[in-house]
N, C-alpha and C positions, 0 to 999 in steps of 0.2 A: 684761880682760875680765875680765866676772865668768863663774861658770859656769852662768848664764842667759839672761846675755844671750848668750853666745856658743850657746849650743843656740835662740837665738829667730833668731839669724843665719844657722843652716844651715837655720834650716825654713823661713825666707822665702827664702833662694837656693837650695833644693833645691827649693821652687815656682818662683820666677824659672825656674829647670834645666829644670820639667815643661813649662809651658805654653812657653817659649820651644824650646825641642828634640822637644815632640811634640803638645802642642794647639791649638798655634797653625799649624804648618806643616798636620798634619792639616784643618784648618779650611780654611785657604785650598786644600788638593786641590780640595776638597768642591765650593768657588766660587769658579773660579780669577779669574772676572771680576770680584770684588766688590773682591776683596785683590791690592793690588799689587804684593805678594812673596809668595812661597814657604816659601824659605831659614830654616832655623833662624840660623843666623849672621847675617841680614838683620832676623829679629823680636828679636835679642839686642841688635845696633847698634840698631835705632829705641827700643827698653826702656833700652837704658843714657843714651842717649844726652839720650832726652826724661828721666831720673832727673838726671840732671847737670844738663841745661840749655844744652849742649855738646858735644863730639865726648868720647865717658866717657872713655875714654886719655887726654886731659890733666886728669884729675879721680880715676882708678879706676889703677892701677899694673894691669900686667899680671900673669897672668888677672885680669881681672876678679872672677871668680866669687869666688876666694880674697882678693881684697882690698876688698873693702866692708864700710862701714860697716853695722851695725847698721841704722841709717835707709836707705843708700841698698838694701839688702838688701829693708826694709820696700817700700821704692815700687816695687820693679823686680815683687812677688812680685804688690801691690796691680793696677800699669799691667796687668801681665801679664793677670790678672780681667778686668780692665774691657774691655779685649783682646779676647779671649775672647767674653765677654759681650753686647759692642757697645755700654760704655756711654762708648767715647769712640770717634772718628774715625779710625782706623791711616793714612785718606791725612794725614792733619792733622800727625800725629805724624812720619810719614815724610818729609812735605817739612818740615818741622823740622828734621830728623834730618840732608837733606841739604844746607838750608843754613847748619845751622852746619858743613858741611863742603865749604862753596861747590859742591856738585855742581850740575849740573842737573837740573833733578823734569824727570818724562818725564811727556808727553803724551796720552793715547789719543784715540782721533777713529773 
């Protein structure tokens, strides 16, 4: 990995971690009825699963933030921002993540 790509990877991972640990949980706490999740680890699951197209741990060794490729890190950062700015539907992303993990989707009435 070149010095430039290492810096790019670290920057993208820092963006992903900032959004998944701070920004997204804060947004979810402000409007809990609009968000199917509130916890940082849930946001990380959804983001990484959707980046990988399956349960993230099938594609990235743990810990993920230390083992992502530049492409995965950039995709995670981009998706984090898109979730925060409502450019993508968190419900759709969550349902895809749950499906890849064979988990029952939650329904609210």
